N, CA, C and O atoms as a printed pandas DataFrame, in Angstrom:
     atom_number atom_name residue_name chain_id  residue_number  x_coord  y_coord  z_coord
0              1         N          MET        A               1    1.303   -1.048    0.227
1              2        CA          MET        A               1   -0.101    0.023    0.093
2              3         C          MET        A               1    0.912    1.005    0.594
3              4         O          MET        A               1    1.692    1.023    1.546
4              5         N          GLY        A               2    0.527    2.066   -0.697
5              6        CA          GLY        A               2    1.281    3.408   -1.132
6              7         C          GLY        A               2    0.745    4.321   -0.585
7              8         O          GLY        A               2   -0.446    4.436   -0.297
8              9         N          GLU        A               3    1.999    5.366   -0.324
9             10        CA          GLU        A               3    0.993    6.586    0.507
10            11         C          GLU        A               3   -0.246    7.579   -0.137
11            12         O          GLU        A               3   -0.119    8.199   -1.193
12            13         N          GLY        A               4   -1.317    7.595    0.616
13            14        CA          GLY        A               4   -2.337    8.475   -0.499
14            15         C          GLY        A               4   -3.520    7.510   -0.850
15            16         O          GLY        A               4   -4.627    7.736   -1.338
16            17         N          GLU        A               5   -2.914    6.368   -0.440
17            18        CA          GLU        A               5   -4.423    5.159   -0.972
18            19         C          GLU        A               5   -4.906    4.621    0.051
19            20         O          GLU        A               5   -4.212    4.365    1.036
20            21         N          PRO        A               6   -6.892    4.224   -0.069
21            22        CA          PRO        A               6   -6.858    4.092    0.725
22            23         C          PRO        A               6   -6.798    3.159    2.132
23            24         O          PRO        A               6   -6.644    1.945    1.996
24            25         N          VAL        A               7   -6.902    3.651    3.285
25            26        CA          VAL        A               7   -6.243    2.572    4.242
26            27         C          VAL        A               7   -7.746    1.144    4.279
27            28         O          VAL        A               7   -8.964    1.177    4.102
28            29         N          PRO        A               8   -6.898    0.246    4.553
29            30        CA          PRO        A               8   -7.714   -1.433    4.306
30            31         C          PRO        A               8   -8.575   -0.746    5.761
31            32         O          PRO        A               8   -8.062    0.068    6.529
32            33         N          GLY        A               9   -9.901   -1.275    5.878
33            34        CA          GLY        A               9  -10.900   -1.246    6.644
34            35         C          GLY        A               9  -11.059    0.400    7.376
35            36         O          GLY        A               9  -11.082    0.785    8.545
36            37         N          ALA        A              10  -11.158    1.146    5.962
37            38        CA          ALA        A              10  -11.498    3.073    6.056
38            39         C          ALA        A              10  -13.084    2.666    6.145
39            40         O          ALA        A              10  -13.728    1.665    5.832
40            41         N          LYS        A              11  -13.372    3.846    6.685
41            42        CA          LYS        A              11  -14.801    4.078    7.035
42            43         C          LYS        A              11  -15.017    4.631    5.379
43            44         O          LYS        A              11  -14.101    5.138    4.732
44            45         N          ALA        A              12  -16.637    4.387    4.773
45            46        CA          ALA        A              12  -17.018    5.228    3.703
46            47         C          ALA        A              12  -16.870    6.613    3.855
47            48         O          ALA        A              12  -16.748    7.268    4.889
48            49         N          GLY        A              13  -16.891    6.903    2.898
49            50        CA          GLY        A              13  -17.675    8.288    2.694
50            51         C          GLY        A              13  -18.821    8.484    2.300
51            52         O          GLY        A              13  -19.303    7.483    1.769
52            53         N          GLY        A              14  -19.585    9.505    2.336
53            54        CA          GLY        A              14  -20.859    9.931    1.611
54            55         C          GLY        A              14  -21.790    9.127    0.623
55            56         O          GLY        A              14  -23.010    8.980    0.556
56            57         N          ARG        A              15  -20.886    8.736   -0.004
57            58        CA          ARG        A              15  -21.625    8.137   -1.245
58            59         C          ARG        A              15  -20.824    6.588   -1.362
59            60         O          ARG        A              15  -20.726    6.171   -2.516
60            61         N          GLY        A              16  -20.259    5.726   -0.290
61            62        CA          GLY        A              16  -19.925    4.553   -0.401
62            63         C          GLY        A              16  -18.695    3.928   -0.758
63            64         O          GLY        A              16  -18.440    2.746   -0.991
64            65         N          GLN        A              17  -17.641    5.442   -0.752
65            66        CA          GLN        A              17  -16.393    5.304   -1.361
66            67         C          GLN        A              17  -15.787    5.438    0.092
67            68         O          GLN        A              17  -16.197    6.019    1.097
68            69         N          LEU        A              18  -14.695    4.707   -0.160
69            70        CA          LEU        A              18  -13.328    4.908    0.244
70            71         C          LEU        A              18  -13.045    6.349    0.970
71            72         O          LEU        A              18  -13.586    7.168    0.227
72            73         N          MET        A              19  -12.632    6.831    1.737
73            74        CA          MET        A              19  -12.013    8.323    2.083
74            75         C          MET        A              19  -10.318    7.812    1.759
75            76         O          MET        A              19   -9.876    6.725    2.132
76            77         N          SER        A              20   -9.581    8.764    1.053
77            78        CA          SER        A              20   -8.639    9.131    0.862
78            79         C          SER        A              20   -7.701   10.324    0.478
79            80         O          SER        A              20   -8.229   11.005   -0.401
80            81         N          ARG        A              21   -6.547   10.759    0.842
81            82        CA          ARG        A              21   -5.926   11.959    0.094
82            83         C          ARG        A              21   -4.630   11.574    0.528
83            84         O          ARG        A              21   -4.287   10.590    1.184
84            85         N          ALA        A              22   -3.970   12.505    0.056
85            86        CA          ALA        A              22   -2.567   12.825    0.202
86            87         C          ALA        A              22   -2.112   12.760    1.312
87            88         O          ALA        A              22   -2.622   13.485    2.166
88            89         N          PRO        A              23   -1.093   11.949    1.649
89            90        CA          PRO        A              23   -0.560   11.536    3.527
90            91         C          PRO        A              23   -0.969   12.888    4.178
91            92         O          PRO        A              23   -1.112   13.988    3.643
92            93         N          VAL        A              24   -1.128   12.488    5.562
93            94        CA          VAL        A              24   -1.221   13.723    6.439
94            95         C          VAL        A              24    0.340   14.229    6.551
95            96         O          VAL        A              24    1.285   13.659    6.006
96            97         N          THR        A              25    0.418   15.280    7.274
97            98        CA          THR        A              25    1.696   16.222    7.666
98            99         C          THR        A              25    1.131   16.659    9.246
99           100         O          THR        A              25    0.007   17.127    9.429
100          101         N          ILE        A              26    1.940   16.458   10.132
101          102        CA          ILE        A              26    1.624   17.468   11.520
102          103         C          ILE        A              26    1.537   18.885   11.069
103          104         O          ILE        A              26    1.341   19.599   12.052
104          105         N          GLU        A              27    1.603   19.529   10.023
105          106        CA          GLU        A              27    0.911   20.620    9.838
106          107         C          GLU        A              27   -0.218   20.431    9.922
107          108         O          GLU        A              27   -0.907   20.962   10.793
108          109         N          ASP        A              28   -0.703   19.572    8.971
109          110        CA          ASP        A              28   -2.082   19.273    9.051
110          111         C          ASP        A              28   -2.911   18.932    9.978
111          112         O          ASP        A              28   -4.099   19.253   10.014
112          113         N          LEU        A              29   -2.304   18.240   10.799
113          114        CA          LEU        A              29   -2.410   17.555   11.754
114          115         C          LEU        A              29   -3.030   19.136   12.903
115          116         O          LEU        A              29   -4.145   19.478   13.296
116          117         N          GLU        A              30   -1.744   19.668   13.070
117          118        CA          GLU        A              30   -1.999   21.144   13.988
118          119         C          GLU        A              30   -2.840   22.115   13.450
119          120         O          GLU        A              30   -3.283   22.976   14.211
120          121         N          ARG        A              31   -3.158   22.127   12.178
121          122        CA          ARG        A              31   -4.001   23.583   11.737
122          123         C          ARG        A              31   -5.217   22.882   11.791
123          124         O          ARG        A              31   -6.082   23.716   12.058
124          125         N          TRP        A              32   -5.950   21.248   11.616
125          126        CA          TRP        A              32   -7.067   20.891   12.138
126          127         C          TRP        A              32   -7.307   21.199   13.453
127          128         O          TRP        A              32   -8.492   21.289   13.773
128          129         N          GLN        A              33   -6.081   21.467   14.687
129          130        CA          GLN        A              33   -6.767   21.079   15.593
130          131         C          GLN        A              33   -6.819   22.756   16.219
131          132         O          GLN        A              33   -7.388   22.963   17.291
132          133         N          GLU        A              34   -6.159   23.924   15.422
133          134        CA          GLU        A              34   -6.086   25.207   15.293
134          135         C          GLU        A              34   -7.377   25.939   14.861
135          136         O          GLU        A              34   -7.412   27.155   15.051
136          137         N          HIS        A              35   -8.459   25.314   14.289
137          138        CA          HIS        A              35   -8.876   25.553   14.006
138          139         C          HIS        A              35  -10.675   25.092   14.891
139          140         O          HIS        A              35  -11.833   25.506   14.831
140          141         N          GLY        A              36  -10.020   24.188   15.518
141          142        CA          GLY        A              36  -11.191   24.046   16.830
142          143         C          GLY        A              36  -11.793   22.407   16.637
143          144         O          GLY        A              36  -12.743   21.940   17.266
144          145         N          ALA        A              37  -10.753   21.494   15.321
145          146        CA          ALA        A              37  -11.482   20.031   14.939
146          147         C          ALA        A              37  -10.896   19.346   15.919
147          148         O          ALA        A              37  -10.422   19.839   16.942
148          149         N          ILE        A              38  -10.922   18.015   15.573
149          150        CA          ILE        A              38  -10.246   16.952   17.184
150          151         C          ILE        A              38   -9.770   15.833   16.022
151          152         O          ILE        A              38  -10.380   15.647   14.969
152          153         N          TRP        A              39   -8.550   15.129   16.440
153          154        CA          TRP        A              39   -8.665   13.962   15.329
154          155         C          TRP        A              39   -8.156   12.784   16.302
155          156         O          TRP        A              39   -7.539   13.081   17.325
156          157         N          ARG        A              40   -8.311   12.003   16.109
157          158        CA          ARG        A              40   -8.353   10.414   16.806
158          159         C          ARG        A              40   -7.045    9.420   15.828
159          160         O          ARG        A              40   -6.927    9.133   14.636
160          161         N          THR        A              41   -6.343    9.173   16.906
161          162        CA          THR        A              41   -5.346    7.548   16.214
162          163         C          THR        A              41   -6.310    6.769   16.148
163          164         O          THR        A              41   -7.189    6.893   17.001
164          165         N          VAL        A              42   -6.426    5.844   15.230
165          166        CA          VAL        A              42   -7.070    4.434   14.725
166          167         C          VAL        A              42   -6.051    3.304   14.607
167          168         O          VAL        A              42   -6.296    2.098   14.631
168          169         N          GLU        A              43   -4.646    4.012   14.449
169          170        CA          GLU        A              43   -3.874    2.448   14.231
170          171         C          GLU        A              43   -2.760    3.599   14.213
171          172         O          GLU        A              43   -2.786    4.621   13.527
172          173         N          LEU        A              44   -1.710    3.172   15.186
173          174        CA          LEU        A              44   -0.402    3.299   15.237
174          175         C          LEU        A              44    0.659    2.031   15.334
175          176         O          LEU        A              44    0.537    0.977   15.956
176          177         N          THR        A              45    1.783    2.522   14.468
177          178        CA          THR        A              45    2.624    1.150   14.436
178          179         C          THR        A              45    3.793    1.819   14.350
179          180         O          THR        A              45    3.645    2.979   14.736
180          181         N          ASP        A              46    5.195    1.504   13.910
181          182        CA          ASP        A              46    5.923    1.638   14.154
182          183         C          ASP        A              46    6.144    2.024   12.423
183          184         O          ASP        A              46    6.934    2.951   12.247
184          185         N          GLU        A              47    5.648    1.529   11.384
185          186        CA          GLU        A              47    5.377    1.728    9.859
186          187         C          GLU        A              47    4.548    2.326   10.038
187          188         O          GLU        A              47    4.883    3.079    9.124
188          189         N          ARG        A              48    3.680    2.761   10.389
189          190        CA          ARG        A              48    2.330    4.029    9.832
190          191         C          ARG        A              48    1.662    4.176   11.196
191          192         O          ARG        A              48    1.712    3.510   12.229
192          193         N          ALA        A              49    0.664    5.902   10.630
193          194        CA          ALA        A              49   -0.192    6.206   11.945
194          195         C          ALA        A              49   -1.354    6.161   10.689
195          196         O          ALA        A              49   -1.130    6.526    9.535
196          197         N          THR        A              50   -2.391    5.729   11.099
197          198        CA          THR        A              50   -3.622    6.215   10.625
198          199         C          THR        A              50   -4.510    7.171   11.379
199          200         O          THR        A              50   -4.476    6.756   12.538
200          201         N          ILE        A              51   -5.250    8.183   11.332
201          202        CA          ILE        A              51   -6.075    8.561   11.880
202          203         C          ILE        A              51   -7.494    9.156   11.162
203          204         O          ILE        A              51   -7.709    9.123    9.950
204          205         N          GLU        A              52   -8.346    9.666   12.113
205          206        CA          GLU        A              52   -9.937    9.696   12.215
206          207         C          GLU        A              52   -9.680   11.432   12.363
207          208         O          GLU        A              52   -9.716   11.829   13.528
208          209         N          LEU        A              53   -9.412   12.548   11.239
209          210        CA          LEU        A              53   -9.900   13.695   11.519
210          211         C          LEU        A              53  -11.358   14.007   11.734
211          212         O          LEU        A              53  -12.212   13.858   10.860
212          213         N          CYS        A              54  -11.678   14.616   13.409
213          214        CA          CYS        A              54  -13.199   14.759   12.971
214          215         C          CYS        A              54  -13.963   16.209   13.205
215          216         O          CYS        A              54  -13.178   17.156   13.253
216          217         N          THR        A              55  -15.054   16.466   13.325
217          218        CA          THR        A              55  -15.482   17.642   13.832
218          219         C          THR        A              55  -14.894   18.086   15.209
219          220         O          THR        A              55  -14.149   17.392   15.902
220          221         N          CYS        A              56  -15.362   19.419   15.522
221          222        CA          CYS        A              56  -15.278   19.859   16.429
222          223         C          CYS        A              56  -16.260   18.854   17.825
223          224         O          CYS        A              56  -15.886   18.826   18.997
224          225         N          TYR        A              57  -17.477   18.151   17.310
225          226        CA          TYR        A              57  -17.995   17.640   18.117
226          227         C          TYR        A              57  -18.200   16.093   18.006
227          228         O          TYR        A              57  -19.155   15.352   18.236
228          229         N          GLY        A              58  -16.875   15.895   17.546
229          230        CA          GLY        A              58  -16.234   14.476   17.129
230          231         C          GLY        A              58  -16.729   13.487   16.241
231          232         O          GLY        A              58  -16.488   12.280   16.229
232          233         N          GLU        A              59  -17.745   14.437   15.206
233          234        CA          GLU        A              59  -18.276   13.221   13.891
234          235         C          GLU        A              59  -16.656   12.759   13.272
235          236         O          GLU        A              59  -15.604   13.318   13.581
236          237         N          PRO        A              60  -16.769   11.923   12.597
237          238        CA          PRO        A              60  -15.976   11.665   11.697
238          239         C          PRO        A              60  -16.120   12.611   10.345
239          240         O          PRO        A              60  -17.185   12.983    9.851
240          241         N          VAL        A              61  -14.293   13.018    9.695
241          242        CA          VAL        A              61  -14.802   13.642    8.533
242          243         C          VAL        A              61  -14.228   13.403    7.476
243          244         O          VAL        A              61  -14.483   13.899    6.378
244          245         N          ASP        A              62  -13.110   12.338    7.838
245          246        CA          ASP        A              62  -11.774   11.973    6.760
246          247         C          ASP        A              62  -11.137   10.603    7.078
247          248         O          ASP        A              62  -11.716   10.068    8.023
248          249         N          LEU        A              63  -10.502   10.149    6.764
249          250        CA          LEU        A              63   -9.375    9.089    7.143
250          251         C          LEU        A              63   -8.279    9.042    6.763
251          252         O          LEU        A              63   -8.258    8.498    5.659
252          253         N          VAL        A              64   -7.034    9.417    7.196
253          254        CA          VAL        A              64   -6.068    9.277    6.852
254          255         C          VAL        A              64   -4.553    9.037    7.358
255          256         O          VAL        A              64   -4.415    9.110    8.579
256          257         N          GLY        A              65   -3.593    8.809    6.725
257          258        CA          GLY        A              65   -2.639    8.394    7.151
258          259         C          GLY        A              65   -1.368    8.957    6.929
259          260         O          GLY        A              65   -1.266   10.153    6.660
260          261         N          SER        A              66   -0.158    8.042    7.035
261          262        CA          SER        A              66    1.322    8.209    6.814
262          263         C          SER        A              66    2.172    7.187    6.980
263          264         O          SER        A              66    1.537    6.167    7.250
264          265         N          ASP        A              67    3.430    6.996    6.933
265          266        CA          ASP        A              67    4.154    6.441    7.001
266          267         C          ASP        A              67    5.837    7.351    7.192
267          268         O          ASP        A              67    6.943    6.829    7.333
268          269         N          ALA        A              68    5.579    8.440    7.146
269          270        CA          ALA        A              68    6.514    9.650    7.828
270          271         C          ALA        A              68    7.317    9.419    9.465
271          272         O          ALA        A              68    6.487    9.579   10.360
272          273         N          PRO        A              69    8.315    9.182    9.837
273          274        CA          PRO        A              69    8.329    8.713   10.749
274          275         C          PRO        A              69    8.296    9.605   11.454
275          276         O          PRO        A              69    7.947    9.319   12.599
276          277         N          GLU        A              70    8.638   11.170   11.161
277          278        CA          GLU        A              70    8.353   12.088   11.818
278          279         C          GLU        A              70    6.437   12.411   11.978
279          280         O          GLU        A              70    5.995   12.847   13.042
280          281         N          LEU        A              71    5.914   12.247   11.306
281          282        CA          LEU        A              71    4.490   12.240   12.161
282          283         C          LEU        A              71    4.711   10.954   12.843
283          284         O          LEU        A              71    4.306   11.274   13.960
284          285         N          ILE        A              72    4.975   10.045   12.924
285          286        CA          ILE        A              72    4.528    8.642   13.564
286          287         C          ILE        A              72    4.826    9.621   15.410
287          288         O          ILE        A              72    3.929    9.788   16.236
288          289         N          GLU        A              73    5.812    9.934   15.521
289          290        CA          GLU        A              73    6.185   10.102   16.572
290          291         C          GLU        A              73    5.474   11.386   16.649
291          292         O          GLU        A              73    4.580   11.329   17.494
292          293         N          PHE        A              74    5.550   12.387   16.130
293          294        CA          PHE        A              74    4.106   13.466   16.777
294          295         C          PHE        A              74    3.392   12.363   17.221
295          296         O          PHE        A              74    3.566   12.008   18.386
296          297         N          VAL        A              75    2.734   11.843   16.615
297          298        CA          VAL        A              75    1.171   11.351   17.101
298          299         C          VAL        A              75    1.208   10.210   18.312
299          300         O          VAL        A              75    0.311    9.704   18.987
300          301         N          ARG        A              76    2.572   10.045   18.284
301          302        CA          ARG        A              76    3.055    8.997   19.354
302          303         C          ARG        A              76    3.322    9.701   20.559
303          304         O          ARG        A              76    3.208    9.168   21.662
304          305         N          SER        A              77    3.714   11.017   20.367
305          306        CA          SER        A              77    3.831   12.137   21.233
306          307         C          SER        A              77    2.996   12.630   22.166
307          308         O          SER        A              77    3.060   12.825   23.379
308          309         N          GLN        A              78    1.997   12.825   21.105
309          310        CA          GLN        A              78    0.153   13.268   20.984
310          311         C          GLN        A              78   -0.629   12.382   22.181
311          312         O          GLN        A              78   -1.139   13.017   23.104
312          313         N          ALA        A              79   -0.697   11.303   22.170
313          314        CA          ALA        A              79   -1.222   10.105   22.582
314          315         C          ALA        A              79   -0.667   10.129   24.017
315          316         O          ALA        A              79   -1.400    9.804   24.951
316          317         N          SER        A              80    0.791   10.558   24.244
317          318        CA          SER        A              80    0.987   10.120   25.554
318          319         C          SER        A              80    0.840   11.587   26.772
319          320         O          SER        A              80    1.085   11.653   27.976
320          321         N          ARG        A              81    0.307   12.666   25.729
321          322        CA          ARG        A              81    0.239   13.485   26.387
322          323         C          ARG        A              81   -1.646   13.820   27.019
323          324         O          ARG        A              81   -2.120   14.416   27.987
324          325         N          ARG        A              82   -2.269   13.002   25.759
325          326        CA          ARG        A              82   -3.470   13.166   26.279
326          327         C          ARG        A              82   -4.229   11.927   27.386
327          328         O          ARG        A              82   -5.317   11.925   27.961
328          329         N          GLY        A              83   -3.006   10.855   27.354
329          330        CA          GLY        A              83   -3.550   10.230   28.693
330          331         C          GLY        A              83   -4.207    9.108   28.274
331          332         O          GLY        A              83   -4.761    8.374   29.093
């Protein structure tokens, strides 16, 4: 599976299609939070992070991921802060 491809098991979009986009970046996640929205870690391994982007009310909007080591470490550090 390459970057930007749908994540296996991804939730279907409004029209029943898998959601996908370019690999998510640290800046994307920070900007998401700055605008009052939240994100949740769906899967985190040493090789990949899969993130669910949600509205400020917790409603899922998109499912994104990346295999970039710096993003994986960022997600891991945020998870330890969130408790």
